[in-house]
N, CA, C, O and the ligand as a Tripos MOL2 file, in Angstrom:
@<TRIPOS>MOLECULE
protein
  285   283    72     0     0
PROTEIN
NO_CHARGES

@<TRIPOS>ATOM
      1 N           0.8420   -1.1900   -0.0010 N.3       1 MET1
      2 CA          0.0000    0.0020    0.0050 C.3       1 MET1
      3 C           0.8830    1.2510    0.0010 C.2       1 MET1
      4 O           1.7230    1.4150    0.8860 O.2       1 MET1
      5 N           0.7040    2.1260   -0.9790 N.am      2 SER2
      6 CA          1.4730    3.3640   -0.9930 C.3       2 SER2
      7 C           0.5380    4.5410   -1.2020 C.2       2 SER2
      8 O          -0.5340    4.4020   -1.7910 O.2       2 SER2
      9 N           0.9490    5.6820   -0.7210 N.am      3 LYS3
     10 CA          0.1490    6.8890   -0.8350 C.3       3 LYS3
     11 C           0.9930    8.0040   -1.4260 C.2       3 LYS3
     12 O           2.2200    7.9230   -1.4820 O.2       3 LYS3
     13 N           0.3100    9.0370   -1.8600 N.am      4 THR4
     14 CA          0.9960   10.1910   -2.4160 C.3       4 THR4
     15 C           1.0160   11.3130   -1.3830 C.2       4 THR4
     16 O          -0.0030   11.5940   -0.7530 O.2       4 THR4
     17 N           2.1510   11.9450   -1.2090 N.am      5 CYS5
     18 CA          2.3100   13.0090   -0.2160 C.3       5 CYS5
     19 C           1.4250   14.2110   -0.5420 C.2       5 CYS5
     20 O           1.4590   14.7150   -1.6640 O.2       5 CYS5
     21 N           0.6290   14.6780    0.4350 N.am      6 PRO6
     22 CA         -0.2410   15.8360    0.1900 C.3       6 PRO6
     23 C           0.5390   17.1560    0.1280 C.2       6 PRO6
     24 O           0.0000   18.1780   -0.2950 O.2       6 PRO6
     25 N           1.7930   17.1310    0.5450 N.am      7 LYS7
     26 CA          2.6080   18.3460    0.5530 C.3       7 LYS7
     27 C           3.4050   18.5220   -0.7470 C.2       7 LYS7
     28 O           3.4520   19.6130   -1.3160 O.2       7 LYS7
     29 N           4.0280   17.4350   -1.2030 N.am      8 CYS8
     30 CA          4.9330   17.5750   -2.3530 C.3       8 CYS8
     31 C           4.6630   16.5440   -3.4450 C.2       8 CYS8
     32 O           5.3850   16.5060   -4.4420 O.2       8 CYS8
     33 N           3.6330   15.7020   -3.2770 N.am      9 SER9
     34 CA          3.2800   14.6710   -4.2500 C.3       9 SER9
     35 C           4.3340   13.5760   -4.3820 C.2       9 SER9
     36 O           4.3340   12.8270   -5.3600 O.2       9 SER9
     37 N           5.2280   13.4810   -3.4040 N.am     10 GLY10
     38 CA          6.2210   12.4020   -3.4030 C.3      10 GLY10
     39 C           5.5630   11.0930   -2.9910 C.2      10 GLY10
     40 O           4.3830   11.0690   -2.6400 O.2      10 GLY10
     41 N           6.3260   10.0080   -3.0340 N.am     11 ARG11
     42 CA          5.7890    8.6950   -2.6840 C.3      11 ARG11
     43 C           5.9530    8.4830   -1.1770 C.2      11 ARG11
     44 O           7.0160    8.7270   -0.6070 O.2      11 ARG11
     45 N           4.8390    8.0090   -0.5370 N.am     12 MET12
     46 CA          4.8830    7.7880    0.9050 C.3      12 MET12
     47 C           4.9420    6.2920    1.2020 C.2      12 MET12
     48 O           4.2390    5.4890    0.5870 O.2      12 MET12
     49 N           5.7960    5.9400    2.1590 N.am     13 GLU13
     50 CA          5.9240    4.5390    2.5480 C.3      13 GLU13
     51 C           5.2850    4.2910    3.8940 C.2      13 GLU13
     52 O           5.3640    5.1250    4.7960 O.2      13 GLU13
     53 N           4.6360    3.1100    4.0280 N.am     14 GLN14
     54 CA          3.9620    2.7660    5.2740 C.3      14 GLN14
     55 C           4.9490    2.4040    6.3720 C.2      14 GLN14
     56 O           5.9950    1.8090    6.1120 O.2      14 GLN14
     57 N           4.5990    2.7750    7.6190 N.am     15 GLY15
     58 CA          5.3880    2.4090    8.7810 C.3      15 GLY15
     59 C           4.5070    2.5730   10.0060 C.2      15 GLY15
     60 O           3.2820    2.6000    9.8890 O.2      15 GLY15
     61 N           5.1060    2.6820   11.1630 N.am     16 PHE16
     62 CA          4.3340    2.9590   12.3740 C.3      16 PHE16
     63 C           5.2340    3.6440   13.3860 C.2      16 PHE16
     64 O           6.4590    3.5730   13.2870 O.2      16 PHE16
     65 N           4.6190    4.3110   14.3670 N.am     17 LEU17
     66 CA          5.3680    5.0130   15.4060 C.3      17 LEU17
     67 C           5.4730    4.0910   16.6140 C.2      17 LEU17
     68 O           4.4800    3.5170   17.0610 O.2      17 LEU17
     69 N           6.6940    3.9570   17.1370 N.am     18 LEU18
     70 CA          6.9310    3.0790   18.2700 C.3      18 LEU18
     71 C           7.0360    3.9000   19.5440 C.2      18 LEU18
     72 O           7.7040    4.9330   19.5790 O.2      18 LEU18
     73 N           6.3640    3.4250   20.5960 N.am     19 GLU19
     74 CA          6.4060    4.1040   21.8850 C.3      19 GLU19
     75 C           7.6470    3.6050   22.6300 C.2      19 GLU19
     76 O           7.8130    2.4040   22.8420 O.2      19 GLU19
     77 N           8.5210    4.5460   23.0270 N.am     20 LEU20
     78 CA          9.7200    4.1550   23.7590 C.3      20 LEU20
     79 C           9.7040    4.7490   25.1480 C.2      20 LEU20
     80 O           9.3620    5.9180   25.3250 O.2      20 LEU20
     81 N          10.0710    3.9500   26.1400 N.am     21 LYS21
     82 CA         10.1840    4.4580   27.4990 C.3      21 LYS21
     83 C          11.5010    3.9850   28.0800 C.2      21 LYS21
     84 O          11.7550    2.7820   28.1520 O.2      21 LYS21
     85 N          12.3420    4.9230   28.4940 N.am     22 ASP22
     86 CA         13.6690    4.6000   29.0140 C.3      22 ASP22
     87 C          14.4550    3.7350   28.0240 C.2      22 ASP22
     88 O          15.2260    2.8620   28.4230 O.2      22 ASP22
     89 N          14.2500    3.9910   26.7350 N.am     23 GLY23
     90 CA         14.9990    3.2610   25.7200 C.3      23 GLY23
     91 C          14.4950    1.8620   25.4470 C.2      23 GLY23
     92 O          15.0380    1.1760   24.5810 O.2      23 GLY23
     93 N          13.4600    1.4130   26.1670 N.am     24 ASN24
     94 CA         12.9310    0.0780   25.9470 C.3      24 ASN24
     95 C          11.7000    0.1210   25.0490 C.2      24 ASN24
     96 O          10.8430    0.9960   25.1730 O.2      24 ASN24
     97 N          11.6410   -0.8410   24.1500 N.am     25 GLN25
     98 CA         10.5000   -0.9230   23.2420 C.3      25 GLN25
     99 C           9.2460   -1.2800   24.0260 C.2      25 GLN25
    100 O           9.2650   -2.2050   24.8370 O.2      25 GLN25
    101 N           8.1720   -0.5670   23.7950 N.am     26 LYS26
    102 CA          6.9170   -0.8670   24.4760 C.3      26 LYS26
    103 C           5.9030   -1.4250   23.4900 C.2      26 LYS26
    104 O           5.5780   -2.6110   23.5410 O.2      26 LYS26
    105 N           5.4040   -0.5910   22.6030 N.am     27 ALA27
    106 CA          4.3900   -1.0380   21.6480 C.3      27 ALA27
    107 C           4.2220    0.0270   20.5840 C.2      27 ALA27
    108 O           4.6860    1.1570   20.7340 O.2      27 ALA27
    109 N           3.5570   -0.3480   19.5170 N.am     28 ALA28
    110 CA          3.2210    0.6250   18.4880 C.3      28 ALA28
    111 C           2.2010    1.5860   19.0870 C.2      28 ALA28
    112 O           1.3910    1.2000   19.9300 O.2      28 ALA28
    113 N           2.2460    2.8260   18.6500 N.am     29 THR29
    114 CA          1.3100    3.8450   19.1270 C.3      29 THR29
    115 C          -0.1140    3.4880   18.6990 C.2      29 THR29
    116 O          -0.3360    3.0180   17.5830 O.2      29 THR29
    117 N          -1.0610    3.7140   19.5840 N.am     30 GLU30
    118 CA         -2.4670    3.4580   19.2760 C.3      30 GLU30
    119 C          -3.2740    4.7460   19.3860 C.2      30 GLU30
    120 O          -2.9060    5.6690   20.1130 O.2      30 GLU30
    121 N          -4.3900    4.7880   18.6430 N.am     31 TRP31
    122 CA         -5.3490    5.8840   18.7670 C.3      31 TRP31
    123 C          -6.4010    5.4440   19.7810 C.2      31 TRP31
    124 O          -6.9360    4.3390   19.6950 O.2      31 TRP31
    125 N          -6.6950    6.3310   20.7520 N.am     32 ILE32
    126 CA         -7.7100    6.0580   21.7720 C.3      32 ILE32
    127 C          -8.7920    7.1260   21.6460 C.2      32 ILE32
    128 O          -8.4870    8.3130   21.5340 O.2      32 ILE32
    129 N         -10.0560    6.7030   21.6640 N.am     33 GLU33
    130 CA        -11.1410    7.6850   21.5020 C.3      33 GLU33
    131 C         -11.2910    8.5690   22.7410 C.2      33 GLU33
    132 O         -10.9760    8.1480   23.8550 O.2      33 GLU33
    133 N         -11.7640    9.7700   22.5420 N.am     34 GLY34
    134 CA        -12.0700   10.6770   23.6420 C.3      34 GLY34
    135 C         -10.8840   11.4760   24.1430 C.2      34 GLY34
    136 O          -9.7620   11.3190   23.6620 O.2      34 GLY34
    137 N         -11.1490   12.3390   25.1180 N.am     35 ALA35
    138 CA        -10.1180   13.1790   25.7110 C.3      35 ALA35
    139 C          -9.2760   12.3640   26.6890 C.2      35 ALA35
    140 O          -9.6910   11.2950   27.1360 O.2      35 ALA35
    141 N          -8.0900   12.8790   27.0180 N.am     36 VAL36
    142 CA         -7.2010   12.2040   27.9700 C.3      36 VAL36
    143 C          -7.8400   12.1980   29.3570 C.2      36 VAL36
    144 O          -8.2940   13.2350   29.8410 O.2      36 VAL36
    145 N          -7.8750   11.0310   29.9900 N.am     37 GLU37
    146 CA         -8.3690   10.9030   31.3650 C.3      37 GLU37
    147 C          -7.2700   10.2740   32.2010 C.2      37 GLU37
    148 O          -6.8300    9.1590   31.9220 O.2      37 GLU37
    149 N          -6.8290   10.9850   33.2210 N.am     38 LYS38
    150 CA         -5.7480   10.4700   34.0500 C.3      38 LYS38
    151 C          -6.2840    9.5780   35.1640 C.2      38 LYS38
    152 O          -7.3680    9.8080   35.7000 O.2      38 LYS38
    153 N          -5.4980    8.5500   35.5010 N.am     39 ALA39
    154 CA         -5.8310    7.6390   36.5870 C.3      39 ALA39
    155 C          -4.5590    7.4560   37.4140 C.2      39 ALA39
    156 O          -3.4770    7.8480   36.9770 O.2      39 ALA39
    157 N          -4.6800    6.8700   38.5930 N.am     40 TRP40
    158 CA         -3.5020    6.7340   39.4450 C.3      40 TRP40
    159 C          -2.4050    5.8650   38.8110 C.2      40 TRP40
    160 O          -1.2260    6.0300   39.1280 O.2      40 TRP40
    161 N          -2.7840    4.9550   37.9310 N.am     41 TYR41
    162 CA         -1.8220    4.0600   37.2860 C.3      41 TYR41
    163 C          -1.3310    4.5980   35.9570 C.2      41 TYR41
    164 O          -0.4980    3.9640   35.3090 O.2      41 TYR41
    165 N          -1.8280    5.7570   35.5340 N.am     42 GLY42
    166 CA         -1.4110    6.3020   34.2450 C.3      42 GLY42
    167 C          -2.5820    6.9530   33.5490 C.2      42 GLY42
    168 O          -3.2410    7.8220   34.1180 O.2      42 GLY42
    169 N          -2.8490    6.5410   32.3180 N.am     43 LEU43
    170 CA         -3.9770    7.0900   31.5870 C.3      43 LEU43
    171 C          -5.0790    6.0480   31.4570 C.2      43 LEU43
    172 O          -4.8140    4.8720   31.2070 O.2      43 LEU43
    173 N          -6.3140    6.4940   31.6280 N.am     44 LYS44
    174 CA         -7.4520    5.5880   31.5670 C.3      44 LYS44
    175 C          -7.7870    5.2490   30.1140 C.2      44 LYS44
    176 O          -8.1010    6.1430   29.3290 O.2      44 LYS44
    177 N          -7.7230    3.9710   29.7520 N.am     45 ILE45
    178 CA         -8.0830    3.5560   28.4010 C.3      45 ILE45
    179 C          -9.1100    2.4300   28.3960 C.2      45 ILE45
    180 O          -9.6000    2.0310   27.3390 O.2      45 ILE45
    181 N          -9.4370    1.9140   29.6010 N.am     46 LYS46
    182 CA        -10.3810    0.8040   29.6930 C.3      46 LYS46
    183 C         -11.7400    1.2200   29.1530 C.2      46 LYS46
    184 O         -12.2510    2.2880   29.4880 O.2      46 LYS46
    185 N         -12.3210    0.3690   28.3170 N.am     47 GLY47
    186 CA        -13.6360    0.6380   27.7700 C.3      47 GLY47
    187 C         -13.6540    1.6000   26.6050 C.2      47 GLY47
    188 O         -14.7100    1.8730   26.0340 O.2      47 GLY47
    189 N         -12.4740    2.1240   26.2440 N.am     48 LYS48
    190 CA        -12.4150    3.0680   25.1280 C.3      48 LYS48
    191 C         -12.0230    2.3480   23.8570 C.2      48 LYS48
    192 O         -11.3360    1.3280   23.8880 O.2      48 LYS48
    193 N         -12.4640    2.8870   22.7530 N.am     49 LYS49
    194 CA        -12.1160    2.3130   21.4620 C.3      49 LYS49
    195 C         -10.6270    2.5150   21.2040 C.2      49 LYS49
    196 O         -10.0970    3.6070   21.4090 O.2      49 LYS49
    197 N          -9.9540    1.4500   20.7500 N.am     50 ARG50
    198 CA         -8.5130    1.5180   20.4540 C.3      50 ARG50
    199 C          -8.2700    1.0360   19.0270 C.2      50 ARG50
    200 O          -8.8190    0.0210   18.6000 O.2      50 ARG50
    201 N          -7.4530    1.7650   18.3110 N.am     51 LEU51
    202 CA         -7.1210    1.3740   16.9290 C.3      51 LEU51
    203 C          -5.6230    1.4890   16.7070 C.2      51 LEU51
    204 O          -4.9810    2.4210   17.1930 O.2      51 LEU51
    205 N          -5.0740    0.5340   15.9710 N.am     52 ALA52
    206 CA         -3.6710    0.5950   15.5980 C.3      52 ALA52
    207 C          -3.4690    1.7690   14.6320 C.2      52 ALA52
    208 O          -4.3140    2.0230   13.7740 O.2      52 ALA52
    209 N          -2.3590    2.4730   14.7750 N.am     53 VAL53
    210 CA         -2.0770    3.6300   13.9370 C.3      53 VAL53
    211 C          -1.0290    3.2670   12.8720 C.2      53 VAL53
    212 O           0.0240    2.7050   13.1730 O.2      53 VAL53
    213 N          -1.3510    3.6040   11.6390 N.am     54 GLU54
    214 CA         -0.4040    3.4340   10.5380 C.3      54 GLU54
    215 C           0.1050    4.8230   10.1750 C.2      54 GLU54
    216 O          -0.6820    5.7500    9.9820 O.2      54 GLU54
    217 N           1.4080    4.9610   10.0860 N.am     55 THR55
    218 CA          1.9760    6.2580    9.7360 C.3      55 THR55
    219 C           2.7820    6.1360    8.4480 C.2      55 THR55
    220 O           3.6480    5.2710    8.3170 O.2      55 THR55
    221 N           2.4870    7.0000    7.5240 N.am     56 PHE56
    222 CA          3.1870    6.9980    6.2340 C.3      56 PHE56
    223 C           4.2140    8.1300    6.2270 C.2      56 PHE56
    224 O           3.9600    9.2120    6.7570 O.2      56 PHE56
    225 N           5.3810    7.8700    5.6210 N.am     57 ARG57
    226 CA          6.4530    8.8560    5.5600 C.3      57 ARG57
    227 C           6.8030    9.1480    4.1050 C.2      57 ARG57
    228 O           7.0070    8.2400    3.2990 O.2      57 ARG57
    229 N           6.8660   10.4400    3.7940 N.am     58 CYS58
    230 CA          7.2210   10.8480    2.4360 C.3      58 CYS58
    231 C           8.7280   10.7250    2.2400 C.2      58 CYS58
    232 O           9.5160   11.2410    3.0320 O.2      58 CYS58
    233 N           9.1160   10.0230    1.1600 N.am     59 GLY59
    234 CA         10.5370    9.8290    0.8740 C.3      59 GLY59
    235 C          11.2060   11.0880    0.3460 C.2      59 GLY59
    236 O          12.4340   11.1540    0.3000 O.2      59 GLY59
    237 N          10.4340   12.0790   -0.0520 N.am     60 ARG60
    238 CA         10.9990   13.3070   -0.6150 C.3      60 ARG60
    239 C          11.1380   14.4100    0.4340 C.2      60 ARG60
    240 O          12.2280   14.9430    0.6380 O.2      60 ARG60
    241 N          10.0120   14.7560    1.1110 N.am     61 CYS61
    242 CA         10.0600   15.8800    2.0720 C.3      61 CYS61
    243 C          10.0160   15.3990    3.5260 C.2      61 CYS61
    244 O          10.1190   16.2160    4.4410 O.2      61 CYS61
    245 N           9.8640   14.0870    3.7550 N.am     62 THR62
    246 CA          9.8670   13.4410    5.0770 C.3      62 THR62
    247 C           8.5960   13.7100    5.8960 C.2      62 THR62
    248 O           8.5520   13.3810    7.0810 O.2      62 THR62
    249 N           7.5870   14.2900    5.2940 N.am     63 TYR63
    250 CA          6.3230   14.5330    6.0060 C.3      63 TYR63
    251 C           5.7150   13.2150    6.4840 C.2      63 TYR63
    252 O           5.7730   12.2010    5.7890 O.2      63 TYR63
    253 N           5.1210   13.2490    7.7080 N.am     64 LEU64
    254 CA          4.4540   12.0740    8.2660 C.3      64 LEU64
    255 C           2.9400   12.2790    8.2740 C.2      64 LEU64
    256 O           2.4440   13.3530    8.6150 O.2      64 LEU64
    257 N           2.2180   11.2230    7.8900 N.am     65 GLU65
    258 CA          0.7560   11.2880    7.8680 C.3      65 GLU65
    259 C           0.2300    9.9750    8.4800 C.2      65 GLU65
    260 O           0.6180    8.8860    8.0590 O.2      65 GLU65
    261 N          -0.6530   10.0960    9.4720 N.am     66 SER66
    262 CA         -1.1330    8.9100   10.2010 C.3      66 SER66
    263 C          -2.5820    8.5800    9.8860 C.2      66 SER66
    264 O          -3.3950    9.4690    9.6310 O.2      66 SER66
    265 N          -2.8930    7.2850    9.9070 N.am     67 TYR67
    266 CA         -4.2490    6.7710    9.7090 C.3      67 TYR67
    267 C          -4.5380    5.7490   10.7860 C.2      67 TYR67
    268 O          -3.6350    5.0500   11.2470 O.2      67 TYR67
    269 N          -5.8030    5.6600   11.1900 N.am     68 ALA68
    270 CA         -6.2110    4.6500   12.1780 C.3      68 ALA68
    271 C          -7.4090    3.9070   11.5990 C.2      68 ALA68
    272 O          -8.5470    4.1630   11.9920 O.2      68 ALA68
    273 N          -7.1590    2.9880   10.6660 N.am     69 PRO69
    274 CA         -8.2690    2.2530   10.0440 C.3      69 PRO69
    275 C          -9.0060    1.3690   11.0240 C.2      69 PRO69
    276 O          -8.4270    0.9160   12.0120 O.2      69 PRO69
    277 N         -10.2820    1.1160   10.7630 N.am     70 GLU70
    278 CA        -11.0860    0.2360   11.6010 C.3      70 GLU70
    279 C         -10.4590   -1.1600   11.5900 C.2      70 GLU70
    280 O         -10.0510   -1.6540   10.5380 O.2      70 GLU70
    281 N         -10.3850   -1.7810   12.7450 N.am     71 ALA71
    282 CA         -9.7360   -3.0960   12.8460 C.3      71 ALA71
    283 C         -10.5680   -4.1550   12.1470 C.2      71 ALA71
    284 O         -10.1860   -5.3250   12.1250 O.2      71 ALA71
    285 ZN          6.3580   15.0610    0.6070 Zn       72 ZN72
@<TRIPOS>BOND
     1     1     2 1
     2     2     3 1
     3     3     4 2
     4     3     5 am
     5     5     6 1
     6     6     7 1
     7     7     8 2
     8     7     9 am
     9     9    10 1
    10    10    11 1
    11    11    12 2
    12    11    13 am
    13    13    14 1
    14    14    15 1
    15    15    16 2
    16    15    17 am
    17    17    18 1
    18    18    19 1
    19    19    20 2
    20    19    21 am
    21    21    22 1
    22    22    23 1
    23    23    24 2
    24    23    25 am
    25    25    26 1
    26    26    27 1
    27    27    28 2
    28    27    29 am
    29    29    30 1
    30    30    31 1
    31    31    32 2
    32    31    33 am
    33    33    34 1
    34    34    35 1
    35    35    36 2
    36    35    37 am
    37    37    38 1
    38    38    39 1
    39    39    40 2
    40    39    41 am
    41    41    42 1
    42    42    43 1
    43    43    44 2
    44    43    45 am
    45    45    46 1
    46    46    47 1
    47    47    48 2
    48    47    49 am
    49    49    50 1
    50    50    51 1
    51    51    52 2
    52    51    53 am
    53    53    54 1
    54    54    55 1
    55    55    56 2
    56    55    57 am
    57    57    58 1
    58    58    59 1
    59    59    60 2
    60    59    61 am
    61    61    62 1
    62    62    63 1
    63    63    64 2
    64    63    65 am
    65    65    66 1
    66    66    67 1
    67    67    68 2
    68    67    69 am
    69    69    70 1
    70    70    71 1
    71    71    72 2
    72    71    73 am
    73    73    74 1
    74    74    75 1
    75    75    76 2
    76    75    77 am
    77    77    78 1
    78    78    79 1
    79    79    80 2
    80    79    81 am
    81    81    82 1
    82    82    83 1
    83    83    84 2
    84    83    85 am
    85    85    86 1
    86    86    87 1
    87    87    88 2
    88    87    89 am
    89    89    90 1
    90    90    91 1
    91    91    92 2
    92    91    93 am
    93    93    94 1
    94    94    95 1
    95    95    96 2
    96    95    97 am
    97    97    98 1
    98    98    99 1
    99    99   100 2
   100    99   101 am
   101   101   102 1
   102   102   103 1
   103   103   104 2
   104   103   105 am
   105   105   106 1
   106   106   107 1
   107   107   108 2
   108   107   109 am
   109   109   110 1
   110   110   111 1
   111   111   112 2
   112   111   113 am
   113   113   114 1
   114   114   115 1
   115   115   116 2
   116   115   117 am
   117   117   118 1
   118   118   119 1
   119   119   120 2
   120   119   121 am
   121   121   122 1
   122   122   123 1
   123   123   124 2
   124   123   125 am
   125   125   126 1
   126   126   127 1
   127   127   128 2
   128   127   129 am
   129   129   130 1
   130   130   131 1
   131   131   132 2
   132   131   133 am
   133   133   134 1
   134   134   135 1
   135   135   136 2
   136   135   137 am
   137   137   138 1
   138   138   139 1
   139   139   140 2
   140   139   141 am
   141   141   142 1
   142   142   143 1
   143   143   144 2
   144   143   145 am
   145   145   146 1
   146   146   147 1
   147   147   148 2
   148   147   149 am
   149   149   150 1
   150   150   151 1
   151   151   152 2
   152   151   153 am
   153   153   154 1
   154   154   155 1
   155   155   156 2
   156   155   157 am
   157   157   158 1
   158   158   159 1
   159   159   160 2
   160   159   161 am
   161   161   162 1
   162   162   163 1
   163   163   164 2
   164   163   165 am
   165   165   166 1
   166   166   167 1
   167   167   168 2
   168   167   169 am
   169   169   170 1
   170   170   171 1
   171   171   172 2
   172   171   173 am
   173   173   174 1
   174   174   175 1
   175   175   176 2
   176   175   177 am
   177   177   178 1
   178   178   179 1
   179   179   180 2
   180   179   181 am
   181   181   182 1
   182   182   183 1
   183   183   184 2
   184   183   185 am
   185   185   186 1
   186   186   187 1
   187   187   188 2
   188   187   189 am
   189   189   190 1
   190   190   191 1
   191   191   192 2
   192   191   193 am
   193   193   194 1
   194   194   195 1
   195   195   196 2
   196   195   197 am
   197   197   198 1
   198   198   199 1
   199   199   200 2
   200   199   201 am
   201   201   202 1
   202   202   203 1
   203   203   204 2
   204   203   205 am
   205   205   206 1
   206   206   207 1
   207   207   208 2
   208   207   209 am
   209   209   210 1
   210   210   211 1
   211   211   212 2
   212   211   213 am
   213   213   214 1
   214   214   215 1
   215   215   216 2
   216   215   217 am
   217   217   218 1
   218   218   219 1
   219   219   220 2
   220   219   221 am
   221   221   222 1
   222   222   223 1
   223   223   224 2
   224   223   225 am
   225   225   226 1
   226   226   227 1
   227   227   228 2
   228   227   229 am
   229   229   230 1
   230   230   231 1
   231   231   232 2
   232   231   233 am
   233   233   234 1
   234   234   235 1
   235   235   236 2
   236   235   237 am
   237   237   238 1
   238   238   239 1
   239   239   240 2
   240   239   241 am
   241   241   242 1
   242   242   243 1
   243   243   244 2
   244   243   245 am
   245   245   246 1
   246   246   247 1
   247   247   248 2
   248   247   249 am
   249   249   250 1
   250   250   251 1
   251   251   252 2
   252   251   253 am
   253   253   254 1
   254   254   255 1
   255   255   256 2
   256   255   257 am
   257   257   258 1
   258   258   259 1
   259   259   260 2
   260   259   261 am
   261   261   262 1
   262   262   263 1
   263   263   264 2
   264   263   265 am
   265   265   266 1
   266   266   267 1
   267   267   268 2
   268   267   269 am
   269   269   270 1
   270   270   271 1
   271   271   272 2
   272   271   273 am
   273   273   274 1
   274   274   275 1
   275   275   276 2
   276   275   277 am
   277   277   278 1
   278   278   279 1
   279   279   280 2
   280   279   281 am
   281   281   282 1
   282   282   283 1
   283   283   284 2
@<TRIPOS>SUBSTRUCTURE
     1 MET1         2 RESIDUE 1 A MET
     2 SER2         6 RESIDUE 1 A SER
     3 LYS3        10 RESIDUE 1 A LYS
     4 THR4        14 RESIDUE 1 A THR
     5 CYS5        18 RESIDUE 1 A CYS
     6 PRO6        22 RESIDUE 1 A PRO
     7 LYS7        26 RESIDUE 1 A LYS
     8 CYS8        30 RESIDUE 1 A CYS
     9 SER9        34 RESIDUE 1 A SER
    10 GLY10       38 RESIDUE 1 A GLY
    11 ARG11       42 RESIDUE 1 A ARG
    12 MET12       46 RESIDUE 1 A MET
    13 GLU13       50 RESIDUE 1 A GLU
    14 GLN14       54 RESIDUE 1 A GLN
    15 GLY15       58 RESIDUE 1 A GLY
    16 PHE16       62 RESIDUE 1 A PHE
    17 LEU17       66 RESIDUE 1 A LEU
    18 LEU18       70 RESIDUE 1 A LEU
    19 GLU19       74 RESIDUE 1 A GLU
    20 LEU20       78 RESIDUE 1 A LEU
    21 LYS21       82 RESIDUE 1 A LYS
    22 ASP22       86 RESIDUE 1 A ASP
    23 GLY23       90 RESIDUE 1 A GLY
    24 ASN24       94 RESIDUE 1 A ASN
    25 GLN25       98 RESIDUE 1 A GLN
    26 LYS26      102 RESIDUE 1 A LYS
    27 ALA27      106 RESIDUE 1 A ALA
    28 ALA28      110 RESIDUE 1 A ALA
    29 THR29      114 RESIDUE 1 A THR
    30 GLU30      118 RESIDUE 1 A GLU
    31 TRP31      122 RESIDUE 1 A TRP
    32 ILE32      126 RESIDUE 1 A ILE
    33 GLU33      130 RESIDUE 1 A GLU
    34 GLY34      134 RESIDUE 1 A GLY
    35 ALA35      138 RESIDUE 1 A ALA
    36 VAL36      142 RESIDUE 1 A VAL
    37 GLU37      146 RESIDUE 1 A GLU
    38 LYS38      150 RESIDUE 1 A LYS
    39 ALA39      154 RESIDUE 1 A ALA
    40 TRP40      158 RESIDUE 1 A TRP
    41 TYR41      162 RESIDUE 1 A TYR
    42 GLY42      166 RESIDUE 1 A GLY
    43 LEU43      170 RESIDUE 1 A LEU
    44 LYS44      174 RESIDUE 1 A LYS
    45 ILE45      178 RESIDUE 1 A ILE
    46 LYS46      182 RESIDUE 1 A LYS
    47 GLY47      186 RESIDUE 1 A GLY
    48 LYS48      190 RESIDUE 1 A LYS
    49 LYS49      194 RESIDUE 1 A LYS
    50 ARG50      198 RESIDUE 1 A ARG
    51 LEU51      202 RESIDUE 1 A LEU
    52 ALA52      206 RESIDUE 1 A ALA
    53 VAL53      210 RESIDUE 1 A VAL
    54 GLU54      214 RESIDUE 1 A GLU
    55 THR55      218 RESIDUE 1 A THR
    56 PHE56      222 RESIDUE 1 A PHE
    57 ARG57      226 RESIDUE 1 A ARG
    58 CYS58      230 RESIDUE 1 A CYS
    59 GLY59      234 RESIDUE 1 A GLY
    60 ARG60      238 RESIDUE 1 A ARG
    61 CYS61      242 RESIDUE 1 A CYS
    62 THR62      246 RESIDUE 1 A THR
    63 TYR63      250 RESIDUE 1 A TYR
    64 LEU64      254 RESIDUE 1 A LEU
    65 GLU65      258 RESIDUE 1 A GLU
    66 SER66      262 RESIDUE 1 A SER
    67 TYR67      266 RESIDUE 1 A TYR
    68 ALA68      270 RESIDUE 1 A ALA
    69 PRO69      274 RESIDUE 1 A PRO
    70 GLU70      278 RESIDUE 1 A GLU
    71 ALA71      282 RESIDUE 1 A ALA
    72 ZN72       285 GROUP 0 **** ****
C-alpha cells in the first residue's frame, strides 16, 4: 500500500510510530477515543475504542501522515 504526499506529491511509505520508554520498546502507538483521562496508574483507556495507527512517511520531504483504520 502506498500513498501520495499531500505536501509535495512524493511517494509515501507505510510504517508505524513506536512508543519508547527509558529506551525500551513498548508497543506501536495506538489511537484512543475521547479526551485524555488520568488515573493513578497512568492514563485511563479501559472501555475506550482503540485502533492501531499506521503512519506513512514521504521519501521526498519526510512529512508524516497517520491513519487509524477500523480493525
Ligand atoms: Zn512530501
